[in-house]
VODO-180818 format. One record per residue (C-alpha): z, y, x negated. Coordinates in steps of 0.25 Angstrom, whole numbers. Layout:
<lumnus>
Z;Y;X
...
</lumnus>
This chain:
<lumnus>
-1;0;0
2;10;-12
-15;11;-12
-15;15;3
-10;28;11
-3;18;20
10;19;12
15;33;12
27;31;2
25;36;-13
26;27;-26
33;27;-38
24;35;-44
23;46;-35
39;47;-34
40;48;-49
28;59;-49
35;65;-39
47;65;-45
44;70;-58
38;83;-51
48;86;-44
57;83;-56
50;93;-64
49;103;-52
64;104;-52
67;103;-67
56;115;-68
66;121;-55
78;119;-62
75;122;-76
64;133;-77
66;139;-62
59;152;-64
47;142;-70
46;132;-59
35;141;-51
26;145;-63
25;133;-68
20;126;-54
11;137;-51
6;135;-65
4;119;-63
-4;122;-49
-13;132;-55
-16;122;-66
-18;112;-59
-27;120;-48
-35;125;-59
-37;111;-64
-44;108;-50
-52;121;-51
-58;117;-64
-59;102;-59
-66;107;-48
-75;115;-56
-79;101;-66
-83;94;-55
-92;104;-50
-98;106;-64
-98;90;-65
-105;88;-51
-116;98;-53
-122;86;-64
-134;79;-58
-131;66;-52
-133;52;-56
-147;49;-50
-146;37;-40
-152;24;-44
-165;17;-34
-161;9;-24
-162;-5;-24
-172;-14;-16
-161;-18;-8
-151;-9;-2
-135;-14;0
-130;-16;13
-124;-3;17
-112;-2;27
-109;12;35
-94;15;40
-92;26;50
-75;26;54
-77;33;70
-66;37;78
-67;47;91
-82;49;87
-91;48;100
-95;63;97
-103;60;86
-106;46;87
-120;47;91
-123;55;79
-117;48;70
-124;36;72
-137;46;71
-134;49;57
-131;35;52
-145;29;58
-152;38;48
-145;32;37
-158;27;30
-153;12;24
-159;-1;28
-152;-5;41
-153;-19;37
-142;-16;25
-134;-6;34
-121;-9;41
-113;4;48
-101;3;56
-97;14;65
-81;10;64
-73;14;77
-59;13;80
-55;2;92
-49;13;102
-60;23;100
-68;17;111
-76;31;114
-81;31;100
-85;16;101
-93;18;112
-102;29;106
-103;21;94
-108;9;102
-116;18;111
-125;25;100
-138;20;94
-135;13;82
-144;8;73
-141;-7;71
-133;-6;57
-123;4;64
-110;-5;70
-100;-1;78
-86;-5;73
-73;-6;78
-62;-5;70
-50;-15;77
-37;-7;79
-29;-3;69
-20;9;61
-21;17;55
-32;22;63
-40;29;52
-54;29;46
-51;19;33
-45;11;43
-57;10;52
-66;9;40
-58;-3;32
-61;-11;46
-75;-9;46
-76;-13;31
-73;-28;33
-85;-27;42
-96;-20;31
-106;-29;27
-113;-16;16
-113;-17;2
-109;-4;4
-101;5;13
-100;21;18
-92;28;27
-97;40;36
-88;47;45
-94;51;60
-99;64;57
-108;61;43
-122;62;42
-126;53;30
-139;56;23
-146;46;27
-148;40;12
-136;41;8
-133;25;8
-145;23;-1
-141;32;-12
-126;27;-10
-132;12;-13
-141;16;-25
-129;22;-31
-120;9;-28
-132;1;-33
-133;10;-46
-120;9;-51
-121;2;-63
-104;1;-66
-102;-5;-52
-90;2;-51
-95;12;-40
-87;10;-26
-90;22;-19
-100;35;-19
-98;47;-10
-107;55;-2
-106;69;-2
-102;74;12
-110;88;17
-106;98;28
-116;103;37
-116;115;43
-104;116;54
-104;114;69
-105;127;78
-96;128;90
-81;131;94
-76;119;83
-83;126;73
-79;132;60
-88;138;49
-77;141;39
-71;129;40
-84;121;39
-91;129;28
-79;126;19
-78;112;24
-94;110;19
-90;115;6
-77;108;4
-86;97;6
-97;102;-2
-87;104;-15
-81;90;-11
-95;82;-12
-104;90;-20
-95;93;-31
-81;86;-32
-84;72;-30
-98;72;-38
-92;78;-50
-79;67;-49
-89;56;-48
-97;62;-58
-84;63;-67
-82;48;-61
-69;52;-54
-62;46;-41
-63;54;-30
-60;56;-14
-71;50;-7
-75;58;7
-72;52;21
-86;49;22
-100;43;15
-94;36;5
-100;23;0
-94;10;-6
-97;-2;-11
-90;-10;1
-86;-21;-10
-78;-10;-16
-71;-4;-4
-68;-18;1
-62;-21;-13
-52;-11;-12
-47;-11;1
-57;-1;9
-51;11;13
-36;16;14
-33;15;30
-21;25;29
-28;35;21
-33;47;28
-43;50;18
-46;37;15
-58;41;6
-51;49;-3
-42;36;-6
-52;25;-7
-61;35;-18
-49;33;-27
-46;20;-23
-59;16;-28
-57;22;-40
-42;15;-42
-50;2;-39
-59;4;-53
-71;10;-42
-80;22;-46
-84;32;-36
-96;42;-34
-105;50;-26
-119;50;-20
-128;63;-16
-132;61;-2
-124;66;9
-115;63;21
-116;77;31
-104;80;41
-100;90;49
-89;100;45
-75;96;54
-76;110;61
-65;120;63
-51;120;59
-45;109;70
-54;100;64
-55;102;50
-38;103;47
-37;89;53
-49;83;45
-44;91;32
-27;85;36
-33;71;35
-41;72;22
-28;78;16
-18;69;21
-28;59;15
-29;66;1
-15;64;3
-13;49;5
-23;48;-6
-15;55;-14
-2;47;-11
-9;34;-14
-15;36;-26
-4;42;-32
5;32;-31
-3;25;-42
-12;35;-48
-15;27;-62
-25;18;-53
-32;30;-53
-33;31;-68
-33;45;-74
-45;47;-69
-44;44;-55
-31;50;-55
-36;63;-60
-47;62;-48
-36;61;-39
-28;71;-43
-43;81;-43
-45;77;-31
-36;73;-21
-24;78;-26
-31;93;-28
-36;92;-16
-22;90;-8
-16;102;-19
-26;111;-16
-26;109;-1
-11;111;-2
-10;124;-10
-24;131;-5
-18;137;7
-4;141;2
-11;147;-13
-20;154;-4
-9;160;6
0;165;-8
-12;171;-14
-15;178;0
0;183;0
1;187;-13
-10;196;-12
-6;202;0
8;204;-3
3;212;-15
-5;220;-7
5;223;2
14;229;-8
3;234;-17
3;227;-28
-8;221;-34
-7;205;-31
-3;197;-44
-13;188;-49
-7;178;-60
-18;172;-68
-17;157;-65
-14;161;-50
-27;168;-51
-35;157;-59
-31;147;-49
-36;155;-37
-48;158;-42
-53;146;-51
-49;138;-39
-57;144;-29
-68;146;-39
-69;131;-41
-67;127;-26
-77;138;-21
-88;133;-34
-85;118;-28
-88;122;-15
-100;130;-19
-107;121;-28
-105;108;-18
-109;117;-4
-123;120;-14
-125;105;-17
-122;101;-2
-129;113;5
-119;119;11
-113;134;13
-104;140;3
-105;154;-1
-95;167;-2
-90;167;12
-86;153;10
-78;154;-3
-71;166;3
-65;158;15
-61;144;5
-49;149;3
-46;149;18
-52;134;19
-43;130;7
-30;136;13
-34;127;25
-34;116;18
-18;117;15
-16;117;30
-21;105;31
-14;100;18
0;103;23
-6;98;37
-9;84;29
3;83;22
12;85;36
1;74;43
4;63;29
19;62;32
18;63;47
4;55;51
-1;49;37
-12;40;42
-17;50;55
-31;52;53
-35;66;58
-48;65;66
-60;74;63
-68;76;75
-82;74;73
-92;82;83
-107;79;84
-115;88;76
-124;98;85
-140;96;86
-140;109;79
-130;105;68
-136;107;53
-140;91;51
-143;88;37
-160;90;34
-165;79;26
-172;82;14
-179;75;0
-168;66;-6
-161;71;-18
-160;65;-31
-146;59;-29
-151;49;-17
-158;35;-23
-170;37;-30
-180;27;-22
-176;34;-9
-185;45;-13
-195;36;-13
-192;29;-1
-189;40;11
-197;52;11
-188;60;18
-173;54;10
-163;64;16
-155;75;10
-149;89;16
-157;101;14
-146;114;18
</lumnus>
């Protein structure tokens, strides 16, 4: 149970680390009370400067040209698609239409719409939808916890493919994404590649009463930073990373060998990336994306972000019980992804409030605001590195990100602190509760991806075999 979020206690190593931190802090307060606050501030500042430098490094590393994709083999491997659904009647027909566009030999393809036994409305909608022959309805038996990873684990034993991918209800995967992933796996000379992550890209947000242009644009830029710079950079450096909740492609035998997904972790994807690494496997990325629609207004964004951060807390807790299992490089990656995300989310709001309060008090007193060099360095370099990562990622993903978005970004970062504190409370009181994100059918006028010529990241053979190989045009 030590490798699952089901066990909520602290391991011996975590107790030891906590005792050392508390003991060191108390000793500093006892012997040098006047120096405690400056030391804490300096440590925090240095940590955030290191994170900023790391983010810039990933931007630089990710700009290097990607490795060419090997040509497809004559016989493609069998591929399975899993889509875990709950209360998704509104988008069922849209989802089936999008899955039907996937370009892969039907006789080599298996699809499972994974449904909960009590969700009668979604089951009826799935059975009524005009599905291709390879797409089946799978009803997971009742059980607890009622989470997406538990449903996926139920379906995993029925998977017949050599490779498997996971999609979400709102996804529109690139029709050739499976072919690219299959070619990547086939070209893995070392045989240690277990998972490939496709980039997730955000379409323009929906219109209407539930729309929030500010949240939509910031969310799209945040996704672009993660999937176009951070994850490709870490993959090129040969480091593990938290997987996205959708569009990750696995070797089925490896996935079964590590026990599938942790049913008790509400970001099972983040946990699985590091669990694969701990077992000696490697992660990579591919180029052909999956398009999604942003969650909508704050009422939809906040529960989703709360669940993500709660799952990151679970993932951090699980993998710091025995961090030596990850090795030095894996532990470093855990700190710089999961740890940095949690720290930033918790401190962004209070830090910005402190800066704003200091400036306001100084202005009201008629004095120039104090600008300590270290604090200003953290503020300027931290914001600049975040803006740079978002701007480069947005350009690659074809989403808008301009000066107005940069000015508004700190307000979006502060909102994440609200989600972080809520996530901490939920972790204590409802650790396994799944905050469902409502998915709505896209309007007929929504900006669907336009497909043009295939780029260099796709399998070489496809350029000759498919006249209209898809790639989005912004």
